[in-house]
N, C-alpha and C positions, 0 to 999 in steps of 0.2 A: 678607407674601410679593409681593403685586402691587408694593409699591414695589421690592423687589428685582428684579423681572422686568424692570420699568420702567427702574432702573438698568442692568440687564444688556444689554436692547436699546440703551440709549444708548452703553452701550461699544462695541458691535457695529458700530454706523453708523460710528464712527471708523475700523476698519478694513477698507477696501475690498477688500485683498486676501483677507482670511478669506470675505467675501462673494461673491468671484468664484472661491474656488478650486474650484469644479465644473469650470470650463473645464479644468483642468490646468496645467501649467507652459509645454508647449511641443506645440501641434497646428497643425493647419493654418492657423486664424485667426492665430496669433502669428505662424507663418512669413510668412504674406502680408504684416500689419502690418509685420514685422522687413524684409524686402526691398524692399517698396515705399517705405519711408522712408530704407532705406540707398541706393536707386536716386536718389532725389528730392536725395539730398544729394552725388552725384557732380560735378554741374556747378559745386558748391562749390569743388572741388578745383581750378579754373580761376580763379574770380573773385577779383579782387584780388591772385592769383598771377600771374596771366600778364603783369603788370607789369614782371617779373623779365626778360622779353624784349621785351615791347613798349616798355619806357622804359630798357631798356639804353644805356649809353653805349659806343659802339665807339671804337678809337683814333682818334685825329683830330688834324689840324693846320691851320694857317692855310691857305688859297686862294692861290695865286701864280697871277697871269690869265698865260695863254699868251702873247700878243703884247705884251711888255714890255720887249724888247731886254735880256733878263738873259742873260750866258753861262753855260752849264751847271755852272761852277766855283762862281760867285757864288751861283746857283739852289739849289745842293746845302748852302750854309751861310747861306742867308738863314734858316733856321728854325734858333734857336740851341738848345744843349743846356742842360738843367736837370737838377738831380738831387732826385729824389722819393723820400723813404723808403731811401735809398741806394743807390738806381738810376738812372743817368745816361742820359737819353732825350731826344728831341727836344719842345720846348716844343708844348703844345697851344692855346695862347692868346696867343703871343708871336711876333712875326716882326722881325726887323730894319727899320729904316726903308728903304721899299721906293725912295724917292727917291733914299736917299743910296747904296743898294746898285746902282741903276741907273746914276748918275753915274760910280762906281768901275770898273762893268762896261765903260761905253764908253769910259772913258780907259784901258784894260786894266792898270787896277791889279791885283796879285796880292794876294788876301787872307792875312791873315797871315806876308807877307813884306814888302809896302810899307806895308800897314796892318794895325794890329791889329784884329782884328774883334770882338773881346770890348769895346771902345770905342764901336761905332756905336749909337747909338740904338734903342731897340725901339719896336714900335707894337703895337697891337691888330689882331686880325684883320678888317682893314676892308672886304674883299672876300670874306669869308665862310670856311668851313671844306671840307675835303675829309676824307669819312670812308673808315675802310678796311671794306669788304666782304668780309673773311676769314669773317665770323661771321654777320652779319645783311645782308641785302638794303636793309631800311628799319628805322627806329624812330622814336618820335615825335621822339627827340632830333635825328635826322639831317633829318627832315621840317621842323622847326620850329626848329632848331639851338640847343637847349636847353642850352647848354655854355659854360664861361666863366663872363661876367656873368650868364648865364640859368641857370647849372647848379644854381640853387635850385630851380627850377621842377620840378625831377625830382622829389626827394623832397616838394614841393608838391603834384605831382599824386597822390601816392598819399597823402597826409596829409588832402587834400580828399576823396578816396574813401574814408576812414576816417570824415571827418566824417558824411557819410553812412551810414555804417555806424552810427553813435554813433545819430543822430536815428531812423534806421529801427530801431534796436532796441529804444530809449527807446519810440518810439510804437507798435510791432506789440505790444510786450509786453504793453501795458495794454489794446490793442483784442483781444487774443487771449483774456484774461481776460473781457472783457466781451461780444464776439460770437461768440467761439468760437476752436478751434485750427485746424481744417480749412478755413474760408473764408480766414481769414488767410494760412496759411500758401501756399495759391494764388494770393493775390493778389500776395504779394512774392515767387514764383517768376515770375509774367508780367510783374512790373515789371523783375526780373532781367534778363530775356530779351530784353524790348522793349529795355531800355536797351543792353544789349549790342550789339544790331542796330544802334541809331542811331549809337554809337560809331565803326562802319564808316565813317561818312559825314563824321565831322567835318571842318570846313575850316579849323580853327585849335586851338591848344594851348588857349583859353580855352573853345572849343567842348566840345572832349574833355574836359577836368577839368569841367567843367558836367555833361554826361552820365553822366562816371565816378561821380561824388557820387551818383545813381540807381541805379547798379549795385549801389553800397556799401550803399544803404539796403534793396534788395530782397534782395541776397545773402546777408548774415548773419543778416537776419531770419528766412529761411525755414528757417536752419540751425539758429537757436534754439528755434523754433516745432516742427521735426519733433523735435528730442531731447525736449522736455516732454511732447509727443504721446506719443510711443514711452514715456518713463517712466511715465506716467500709463495707458496701455492695459495695457501688460505684466505680466506677473506678476515678483515678488523675483528669483527665478532667470534668469528671460531678459532682466530688465531689466540686469543685469550685464552680460550679454555685447553686450546692444543699446548699451548705453554706450560699450563698445570697438570690437568687431567689427562694429557696425551703423552707429553715426554716424560715428565718426573713421576707421575702416578703407574705409567709403564714400569719404568726402574725401580718405583717402589713395590710394585706387586712382585718383582724378580726378587729382590731385597729380601721381601719377607717370606718368599718360598725357599730361599736357600738356608736359614738355619733349620727348616722342616727337614728339608732332604738331607743336610748334614747330622740333624738328629737321629737318621735311622742308618745313615753310613760314615762309620765312625773311623774308616781308614782313609789316608788322604788321597791314594791313588783312586779308590773306588768312589771318591767323591767327584775327583776330576772329570771321571768318566761320564757323570750327568750333567757335570758342568759343560764338557766340550758337546755331546748330545743335544744339547740345546740348541746349538748352532744351527742345526737342520732345518729349524722353523724360517732361517731366510731364504732357502731356495724358491719356494712359489711366491714370494713376495716381488721376484723381479718384474712378474707378470701383472703386477697390483699398482706398482709405482711408477709415475711419469716424471720427464724432468722438469726442472723448475721453468714455466715460461717468463719468467721474473730474469733468470739468467739468459735465457735463449735470447730475449731482446735486449740485453746488455752487449750481446755477442754480434747482435745484427741478424741474428737466424729468426727472421719474422715469419717465415712460412713453417719453419718446424713450430714456433709457438703458436701461430693459429691454429695447425693440426690438433694439437693438445686441447686447447679451448673449445674447439667444436666437437672434439669428442667427449670433453666434459659435459657439453650444453648436451650432448646427446643422451649421455647418461643421466643427467638431472632432468631429463626431458623438458625442456625450456627452449624458445626461438632463439636463433643467433641473428645477430644485425649483418646487413649484408657485407658493411664493412666494418669489421671488428676494429682495425688499425686505420686511422685515417691517411692519406697520403704522406702530410707533413710528418706523421709520427713514424711511418713506416720510412723516410727519409734520415731521420734523425736518427733511427736506429742503425740503420746501414751507416751512416757516416761515423757510429762508435765501434762499430765491428772491428775496425783496425786499433783500436785505443785497447794497449794492455796496462791495467794497474797493477802495480808492484808494491809490495809492502812500505817502501820507502816513501810512499805519498802520504802516510799519516805523519811522517814527520817534517813534511814541506809546509806545511800549513798550521799555525798556531793553535787555531782552534780544534783541528782534530787531533793535534799532538797533546793537547790538553786534556781533553775528552778521553783519549786513549789513555792517556798515565792514569788519569780517574779511575777509570773502569777496571784497568788492569790492578789497580792498587786493591778495589774492592773484590774483584776476585781472588785473588793472594790471601786477602784477609777471611774471607768466606771458606775459602778452599780450606786454609789451615786449619780452621774449627771445627770445619764438618769431617774431614778426613781424620782428625784427630780422635774425635767424639767418635765416630764409627770402629776406629781401629782400637780403642779405649775400653768397649763394651764386654771384651773378655777377663778386664782387669776388676770390673765391677763385683760388688757382693752379689752372690747369687748364682743360681744356673747359668753359663754362658750363652746356652741356646736362647733359653727365656730372654735373657739380655738384649742378645741380638735381635731376636723378633720385635721386642718392647721397642727397641732402636728404629727398627723400620716401621713399626705401627706409628710411630709419630709423623712419620712422613706423609700419611694419608690426610689427618686433619690439616697438616701444615700445607701442603697442597690445596685441599679446600678453600681454607682462609687465604691463601695468596692468592686463588683465581677471582674470590670476591674482593679483595682489596685492590687486584688490578683492574677490576670491572668498573669500580665505584670510586677510587682513590687516586690521588696525585702518586706519581712515583717516587717523590721524597718520603711521603709520609711511609708509602708501603716497606720501602726499603730501610728506613731510619727505624720503625718502629720493630720489624723484625729484628733487627742487628740490634738496637738496644736491650730489648728481651732476652737474647739468646748470651748477650755479654754479661747482662746482671745476674742474671741465673747460673751461669757457671761460675763467675766470682765468688757465689754464694754457697757453693757446693762445699768449698772446705771449712765453712764457717759453722757447717753442722757438727754436733758432736758426734765422735766416733762412735758411740753406743745407738746412735739413730741412722744406721745404713740406708733404708728403705728412703728416710727422708732424702738421703745424699744421692739415691739413684734417681728419685721423683725431679730434683731440681736438675740434675743432669739430661733427665730425658726432656723436659720444658726449655733447657738451654739448646738441646739438640733440635726441639720442635721449632725454636726461634732461627736458629741457625739455617734450617732447611728451608724455611719459608723464605728466607732470606736470598739462598741460593735460586730458588725459583724465580725470584722477582728479579733477580740480576742478570738473567737471562733473557727474560722480556725488555729489561731497559737496555740493555748492549743492542739489542737486534734493533730494537727502534730509534737509536741514536744515529747508527752508521748508515750511509747509502748502498744500494743494491751491489755496485759494482766493486765495493771494497768491505761489504759486508761479513762474506765468509773469512777473508784475510783478519778482518778485525776481531772477529771471534778467535780465529785462531790465536791472532795476538795475544787477547785477554785468557784465552784458555791455556796458552803457553806459560803465561804469568803464572795461573793457577796449579800448573804441573809444579812449577818451582815450588809453589807451596806446600803440595801433595809431596813433595821429594823431603821436604822438612818435616812434613807432620809426624812420619814414624820418631822422630827424635825429639819431637815435643813431647810425646808420651815417655821417652827413653830418661827424659829429665827427671820423672818422678822415683827413679831408682835413688836420686841425691835427696831429694826433698819434694815429699809426696804432693805438696799444694803448686811449686810450681807449673807444672802444666795447665793448671786452671788459670792462674794468674797470667800467662802469656796470652790463652786464647780469649779470656774475657776482656784484657784490655785492649786486642787487636780488634773484637767485635765492636767494641763500643767506639773505638776510633773511627771503623767502618761506618758506623751510625751516623758521624759527622760528615766523614767523604761525601755521601750520598747528596749533600745539600748543595755541593760545588758544581754538580752536574746540572745543564740543561733540563729543565721540565717537559717530559716526552707525551704525558696522557692527553689523549684526543688528538693529537697530531698526526696526519697521514705519515708513512714510511717514505722518508727520502730516497729518491731514486738514483741521485749523481751528486758528485763533491759538492758545483754550486749550489745545490739547492739545498744541501746539508748547511753550507756555510750561509746561506741565506736566511734558513731558517732559526739558526742559532746564534747567529750573532746579534740578533734581535733581544736576546734573554739578558735582563738586566744585570752589569756586573760580570757578565762573560765573556764578552767581546774583548778580544787582545788590544784593540785598537784605545787609545787614551781618550775619555770622553773630556770634552770642556765642562769645566764646572758652570751650573745655571746661575746667571747673572740676576740678583735680585737684589734693589735696592735696599740695604738694610743698617741697622745702627753701626756695624763695625767699618762698614764705606764712609759713613759720615763722621765717624771720629777718627778716622785714619791720621790725621793731622797730629794726633797727641804721639804717635809712634809706637813701637811694641814696649820698650822696657826703659821708662824714665824714672824720675824721684818719687814722681805719683803714683806710679804702678807698683812700685816697689814698696811706699809706704801704705799701700791697701793690702799688697801681698803680705808684708810682716804682720799688719796689725790682725787681721783676720787669722792670720797663720798663729800669732801668740795667743788669739781669744781662743783657740781650739785645745790648747795644751792641756788645761783643766780637765777637759773632755776624756784624756787618757786616764784619767783616774774613776770618773763616775760610772757606776755601774758595773766596774771591774775590780775595786777596792773588796767587792762582797766575796771574791776568791780567796783574801786573808780573813776579813772580818767574819765571814760567816763560814770558815773552814772548820771541819771536825776532826779532832786531834783524837789520837787512841786513847780509849778510855773503857773501861770495865766496872762492874758494879763495887760499890762502896761496902767495905766490910768494918764496922764500927770497931772502934778499939777496943773498949772495956765489954768482951764478949765471951770471956773463958773459952776462947778456942785456941789448942795449941799451936804452934808453927807449922806442923808436919800436916795438920788437918786444914789450916788458912790458905798453905800452899794449892790445896786441890779445890778449897770451895769454888775458884771461879773452872767451869769446866774448859775442856777445849773444843774447839769447832773448826771444820774444814771449808774455806770460802775461797773460790776461784782456784783450788788446789793447793792452797796454803793453810798451813794448820796453826792457828792460834786461839788466845784465849778469847771467850765469848765477851762481845760486850754488852749484851743484853740480859743475860741469863747468869744466876748463881746457884750452887746447891741449897736446897731448901736448911735455911742456916739453924733454924731451931732441932732438926736431925743431927747436923753437922756437932752442934753445941752439945748434943747429948750422947753421942759418939765419942767427943773429945774427951769430955768429962770422965767415961768408963773405961779410958785408955784402949779405945778399940784402934787398930791399925789399919787405916785406908789399903786398898788393894791387897791386903793380907787376911783380915779377919772379915771384912765387908767389900763386897764389889761397887767400887765408887759410881760406876754407870747405872745402877739400880736406885741411886737416890734420885727424887724427883727434885725438879729444877721450879725456882722463881724468879719472877720479875726483880728488879733491881729497887726495891722497896726502901733502903736508904740513899737512895741518889748513886751518883757515880763519882770515880775519880779520873781526872785527866790528864795526860802526859802534858809538861811544862816544856820537853825538848824542843819543840818548834814555836811554839805560842805561848805568852802569859795569859791572855785572856782573848776569847773571841766570845760573838753573841750567842753559840752553839754552849761553850762552856758556862757561861753568866746564867741562860736560861732554858740550859737541860734540853736543848733542840735534839735528842737523839731519842733512838729506840722507835718507842710508841708515837713520839714529835718529831722524829726525823723529816716526815714531809713536811715541816713548818720551813725546814732549810730551802729547799728548791722553790717552796711557795713565797718564801721573802724577795727573791729574785723575780718569781712573774709578777707578783705584785707591783714591784718596781716597774717592769716594762709594760704593764698596763696603764701606770702613770706616763709612761713614753708614749704610748700608743695615743691616748689623750691629748698629750701636749702636743706631739708632732700634728694632729689632726687639726687641731684648733689653730695653732701657731701658722700652720700654712696659709689658713685661710685670712687670718688676722692680718698677718704680714702682705697677702694680696691685697688687702683691704686698706690696712692703714700705713704700709711702708716696712721696708726691712729693716731700717736702722732702730728705730723705737721698739719694735717686737723683739729684736735681738737682744737688747741691753736689757727689756723686762725679763727675759726668759732666763739671761746670765745671773740676773739678782734672785731669780727664784731658787735657781740652781744652791746659790751661794749661802743665802738663809737657809734654805733646807739642808744643807749639809751641818751647818753651825748647830742647828737645833737637834739634830741626830746625837750628837755627842751628848746631850742632856737627857736621854730617852729613859725611863724609869722600868719600861718593860717591853717584850716582844712586841707586843699590840701597836703600842708608840711608835716604836722604832720602825715598824714596819708602814705603819700610816704616813709618818714624815719621808721615808723612801720612797715611796709611792710620787710624793710632792717633788722630791729631788730628781726624779726619773721625766717627770713631765715640764721641768724646765732644762734638764740637761742635755737632752739630743736635740729641743727644739731649736737650741741657738747653733748648735753644731749644720742642723741642714739649713737654717738661714743665713748663715755664713757662707755655706757653701755657695747657695743661690747668688747672695750679695756677691762673691766674687767671680763668679762665672758671669754674671750680667755688668759687670764694671771693668773688667781686665778684657784684653783683646784676643784675639782665638790663639794666637801663639802662647801668651802668658797664660791662658786659662787652661792650657794642656799641662803645663809647669805645674799650675796651682791648685789641679785637681789631682794632682799625684804628691808633689813635695812640698805643697802648700798645707792644704788641710789633713789629709792623709799623715804626714810624715810629721807634722804636729803633734796629732793624737798619738802617734806610735811614739815619741818623745816622751810625751806624758806617761804611757803606758810604760816605757823601759823605764821610767824614774819611779813609778809606784812600788815595785819588788824594792827597788834599793831604800825607797823610805822605810818600807816597812820591813825590812830586814833589821834594822835599828831600831824600830818603835814596835813592839810585839804584843802591845796592849790595845785593845780596838779603838777604845775611846783616844789614846791620845794618838794614833794613827788618824782619827778624822780630822784632827786640829788641822796639820799641815795640809790635808785635804779641802778644809773650808778657808784656810790663810789663801789660799792658789787663786781665791776668785778675787781677791784684792787687785790683781793686775786688769781687772777689766775696767776699773774706774779711768785712767788715763785715755783709755781707747777712745772714749766719745768723741776726744777733740780729733782723732786721726782717721776715723772711718765716717765717709759720707752716706749720704743717701744713694740709691741706684739709679743714675740718670734713665735708665730704661724704663725702670718703673714709674719715674715720674712723668715721662712721656707717654705710656701708657695711661696714666690718669690726666692727660693733657694739661699737664704742668710744665709747660715748654719752657718759661722764663727761669724757673728754678734748676730744671736740668742744664740749660744753658750757663747759669751761674757756675755749677759744680764743673762742668768743663772747660770754661776759661779760668777757673783758678787750678785745674789741671795743667792746662796749658801752660799757666804763669809758672807752675811749679817745675815743669819739663824744659820751660825756656825755649818754646815754641812760638810759631806766631799762629793767632788764631784768624780764620777765614772772617771777613765781612759779614757774613751771614751763615753759621752754621747751619741752620736749617733753610730749605728752601721755602717759598708760600706754601706750596703746596704740600709739601711736608708738613706745615706747621697747622696748616687745615685737616688733614689727616690725623693727626693727634689730638687736636682739638674737639673731633668728632668724635673720639672713644672717651673723653673724659667722663661721661655721664653713663658708660657701660661699667656695669658691676656685675662682678661673675663670681657663681659660689660652687661650691662641690659638686652641685648638679649637674654642671656643663659637661661634667666627664660622662656623664650617662646619655646626653642629647644626641651626639655624633655616633655614628657607627665606627668610624675611623678613630675618634679619640679614645672611645670606649675600649676599642678592641685593643690599643696602645697600652692605655692606663692597665687592662686587667692583666695583659702580658708582663708588663712592668712589675706590677704589683706580686705576681706570682714569682719572679726571680728575686725580688728583694725578700720575700719570705722564706726561700729558700737559701740565699747566701746567709742572710742575717741567723738563722737558726743554726745552722752550721759554723758560722763565723764564732756566735757566742757560746756554742754547746764546747766547741773546741777550746776557748778560753777557760769558760768553768770546768774543764776538765783537766787543767793543767796541774792542780792540787791532786790528782788520782794516779799522775805518773810516776813511773819509777825513777826515784832521786830526791833531790831537796827542791821543795816547792818553790822556794824562791826564786833558784836558779832556772826549774822550767818556766814558771811566769816571765822571768826577764828573756829567756830564751824565744819563747813566745810572740814576745814583744819585738826581739831582734828581728824574727825573720820578716816583720813587716817594712822595715829599710829596706830589703833588697827588692821586695815583691812591689814598694812604691816606686822603687828605679825604676823596674823592669817595665811597669806601667807606663812611664813617662815616655819611654821609648815605643812601647808599643800603640799609644794614642796617637803619638806623632806621625807613624808609618803605615799602621796597618787598619783595616777596617772595623769597625767597632763590633759588628758580628763576630769578627776572629777573635777579637781580644777576649769578649766575654766567653765565647764558647771553648778556647783554648784553656783559659784558666779554670774555669768550673772544671772541665774534662781532667786536668792534672789533680785538682783538690779531689775528686771525687775516687779518681782511683787510688789515690794514695791513702785516703781514709779507709777504703774497703781492705785494701792489702795490709792495713795494719794487724788485724786479727788472724792475718795468715802467716804472721811470723811467729816461730817458736816461742814458747814462755821462757827458754833459757838464753833468748836474746833480747832482753828489754831494750838495749840500746838502740837497736836496729828498728825498734817497735816507734819509740822516741823519734827518731830520725824522721821516718815515713809520716808521723802525726806531725811535726815539723814542716816537713814538706806539702801536705796536705793544706796547714795552715796559710803557707805561703800563697797555694794558690787560692784558696777561699777568699785571704785578703785582698789580692791583686783583683779577683771578680769583684769583690767590694767597692775597690776603687773606681774599676771601670764602669760599674753600674751606676753610681752617681754623676760620672761626665755623661755617659750614653743616656740618662735619663732628663737631665738636663738640656741635651740638646734636642730632645724629642718633642718638648713641649714648648709652646708660644709665652712670651713675657708676660700675658694678661692672665695666664692661669699656671705659670712653672711652678711658683711655690705652692699652690694648691694641690697640685699632682705630684708634686716632691714630697708633700704632706701626706697626701693618700696613700704613694707608694711606701714613706717611712712608717706609717699607719699599719701598713702589710707587713713590714719587717718587723714592727712591735709585736706582732701576732706570733711571727717567727720565733722573737726572742722570750716571749712569754711561754714557748712550748720547750725551749732549749734546754730549761734545766731539769724538767722530766724525761728530755732525751737521756741525757746523761744517768738519770734516776733509772732508766730501763737497765742499765748495767748492773743492777743488784740482782734482777731476774736470770738475766742471760749477758755475757761479759759482751758479747761480738755486736747484741744488737744495738746500741748506741752508733756502732760505726757502720752496721748495715745501712739505718736510718738517713745518716747523714752523706754516707757515700752515694747511695741512689739517688737521692734528690738531687744531690750536686750534678750527677750525671744527667739525670732528666734535664734540668734547667739549662746544662748545655745546648739542649735541643731547642728549647723553647726562644733561644735570643734569634736563631735566623728568621724566625716568622714575623721579627720587629724590623721595621724600615731602617737602612743604612744612612747614618748620619755625618759619616767621615768625609770633609770637605765641604761640608754645606753650611749655609748661613743658619744663624741661630732664627727660627721664625718669631715675628713678634705678637702676629694675631692669628685667630682660629682660621681667618682664610689662608694666610700663610702657610700654616700646616697641611690643610687639606690639599692646598695646592701642591707642595713639596711630595707628601708623602700618597696622595691618593683620597677617594672618598668613598670607599666602600661602594661603587657603583651610583652614589649620589653625584648628579649635575652641579657644577661650579656654581650656580646661580642660589641653589637651594642652600650650599654651604655657605655661601654669603647672607642670605636672608637669616639661616639659623643664626649668624654672628650677631646679626644687626637687632634680633630679639632682646629686649631689655630683661636682663636675668634679674 
C-alpha cells in the first residue's frame, strides 16, 4: 500500500496544473500576468519591422548638376527610359554620358532629329542621386545612397539584424533555463531599448547595421522568454488564450501602431525616437511579473515557488492548501536541483531529436514566409503605410481564428489548414493579371493571414511538445532555426528583381510543404504539459508510427501465409503477371485516343469561291483577334460578306477608302475551312464541332466518362457477386465491340452513344484486372504488379498510341488498330484463373484448392497435405451465404470514412490526370510529340512508385507524389510566356507526380478493403474517379476564359489531396484483410466495440 502511495505521489508531481488548480483558471493574478506580458510585447511590434519604412527605397534617378550648360530639352532626355516588369519608366541607376550630352547641347543638336539618343553611351550616377520626397523625408537609403551597386546593403541590413536575433535567442534560451525567466526577460528588454536609442545617432550605414544586430539580439529574445513564462505560469485554459490574444495580439497591436506613427513621422531618425521611447513601458512591469514557479521547481527551489503560489492565492482571494506540495514531491524536486540540462540532450534521444528537427523545420518555413511577406509590403501596389497597416490588421482575425482552432481542434488540423491556406494564396498571387493589382494585394493579405495563424499555432504546439526542464532551450533552438530563415527572408524578396514571381513560388511551395510536415509530429491536443524528459518519452512513444523503435508486424492468419509454399516468383506468378499486363495494354488507347480523334485543328470561316470578291478584299475578310496575347485570324467570325462584295465591286480599297474595323461581322454561315497540316480529319472537322458547337467536344469526353462511371459501379458489384474472371472478359468484349462500332458512326450523336458504351467496358476491365492480380499474387510480387504490371502496361499502350496516330491521320482509320488490339484478349482466357481469395470468400474451398495445386505444379513445388486446416475450411464455409452489396460501405463508420476519403482522393487524382492528358494538344509544339512525352513520363513514374511502395509508408508515398504534382502544375503559369519549353517541362513533371499518385492510390485502396468487398469498394472509388474525369474536359475548357484557371484548379485540388491521405490508416507491412472484422480489427472501429463489428458482418446483406 505504501509503494502504491509513493507511486501515486510521483505521478502527481509531473502534473503541475493539477497541483495549482486551487488558484482557478482566471483570477486577478492570472489577469495581471496576462496583461503585463502582453504589454511587454507591444514594442516587439516595432522591432525589426520599422526597417520596412526606415530602410525603404523611394523612387530615385541620377543627379544632374545644376551648372552644367545643358539645355532643358537635353536635360529631360539625360535619364534614359527602361522597361521593368512590363512598365516603362526613367532609369534609376543610369544616365547618358554627361560629357557627350553637354557637347551636343552646346552645338544646338536636336535630340532624336539630328542624333539618335538611344545610341549615346550610358554611365553610372557619378554625381549621386535625387530621391522623391513624396512619401519619405529621409530613410537610411537616401542618407547613405543604398541603391544600384549598393542595393544589396538594404536586405543585408535586415539579415544582419536577424543574425543578432539568432544569436540572442540561442544564448538567452539557455541562460533563462539556467538563471531564470524573469531576470533574462528584463535584461533583453533593456538591451533592445538601449540599442534602438543608440541607432538614432548612427553616423554611417556600418554603425547602424552593427547596432541593429544588438536590437535584434534583445528584441526577439524577450518575446520568446515572455511566451514561455506565460505558458508556464498560466493554467491550461488561460494558456490557450494567452498564446493568441496575449502574446501575438500584443505584437499585432504594436505592429498596427507602427505605420500610424510612421505616417506622421517621415524622417527615419525621428521615427526611431518614438520606437526607443516605447521601451519606457518596461520599467513598471518588474513589480507586476513574477518568476515561473515551474522553473523554480525544476531547480529544486520549492520554497520560492510556494511563496509565489501563496501570493497568487492571496491576490485571487482563494484558500491555500496546508501543503501545496507533498513530501514526496518536495523530495523529487530537490533531487533535480543539481541536474543541469544542456542543449545536447535533444540529440541524445531519438524521439526528442526527431521532434526538435521537425519543429525547427516548421519554424523555418513559417518564419521565412511571414517575414518575407512583411518586408514585401512596401513593394505592393498602393500606399506603403496603408499596405503595412492592412498587413498588421490581418493578424487580428488570424489570432482570433487561431484561438478558436487551438481550443476546439487538433493541433495537426490547426497547423496544416493555416499553412495550406497561406501557401495556396501566395502561389496564386502571380496568377492574377497585372491590371488587377487590388486582387493581387487581397490574395497576398489572405496568404499573410494563413501564415500568421500558422505562426501563432506553431508557438503553442512547440511549447506543448517539450518538457519544462528543456522547454525554453527547445524553444530557443526552434527560434534559432527560425532566425536562420529570417536572415534569408530579405533576399527572398530581393529575388523579385530578377524574376517577379520567384519570391511567391519559394514562399508558397515552402508553406505547403510545412502543411505536410506537421502531420509527422505527435498530437498534443488535450494532453498535459510534460514536466520531465522521461515523461515526454512516455507520452509520445505511444503515438502510432512515431516511436523510433521498430514495431513488430501484427501476426494475423491470412491467405498470404497459407499460400507461402508457392514462393514469390515462379512460372505461375509470371504467367498471371504477364497475362494481366497484356490485357491492360489496350486501355492505353481507350479514352485517350480522343486527344487526336477529337482535336480541333486551326480553322476559319469558309469564303465561297464564286463570290466576285477581289483578292485584296478576300485577304481582309477574316478579321484579326488577340487571344491569350497572340494575334491571329478569327476562327468564328468574318466580315459581312454582302458588304465586302459591294466594296469589292466598286473598287474601294480597304484601309484606304474605308475603315475595315467598322464593317459589321457575321458568323460562319458557309461553314469552315480546316488546316490539314496535322490531321486529315477528326470528328470536329467532320461534324463542325467548333464555335457555337465547340461545347460538344468536351461533352463527348464527359459522356464517355459517364459510361466509365456506370461501368465501374456495376462491374465492381458484379465481380464481387459472380467472380473476377467472367466479368473481366465481359467488359473487355464490350470495349472491343464498342470500338469497332464507332468506326461506322454516321453522326456525332451516334458516335457519342457508342463512346459511352466503350467507357463502360474500358475502365471496368482495368479495375477488375488490378484487383485480380492483387488477390492472386503474393505481397512482394503484388507491389511490382501494382506499378510495373498494371500501370506500365497501360503506359506502353499510351506511348504506342501517338506513334500509330502519327501515321494514321484520318480518325476512322485510327480507330481500326484501336479496335483490332482487342483480339489479344481471346487467348488470355486460358491463362488467367479465377481469384482463389474470392473463391474462399464464397466458401468454394475445393475450387480454390484446385487452382493452388495447379499453381504448385507449374512452380514445381510440393503441396502441403492439407492446404487449409479444418478451422479455416469451416470459416470459409460460414462465409458462403454472406452476400455484400454497395450499401455495406455505409453501414460501418470505419468503412464509410475510409471509403469517403478514398473516393475523394480518387476524384482529385483522376481529374488532374485526365485534364493533363487532354491538355497535351494545347501545349506548345507538335501534339504527337507532346502526347508521347506525356506518356513517357509514366515510365519513370511507375518505376519510382515501385521503390516507394517497397520501402515507404503509403501515406508518405501518396502525399509526396500529390504535393509534387500540385506544386508543379500551379507553377506552370508562373513561367513567362516567352519560355514555353520550361512551362511544358513543368507540366510534364506535374504529370509525373500525378501519375505516380494514381499508381500509389490503386495499391493503397486495394490494401485498405477486405476481400469480401474489395472490388465493390474499388468500383465505388473508381466511380468517384469517373466523376473527376467527367469534370476534367471542362477544367481544360476554363482556359478559354482565363488561361491560368485550369492550372489553379488542378494544382489546388492536388495539394489538398496530399493532406487527405494522412487521415487514412497506414497499410504498409500489414496483411490484406479478408473479412469486415479483419478490417475493423486492424484499422479501428470508430468507437464501436469489436462484438458490434462482428455482429454487423454477420447480418445478411
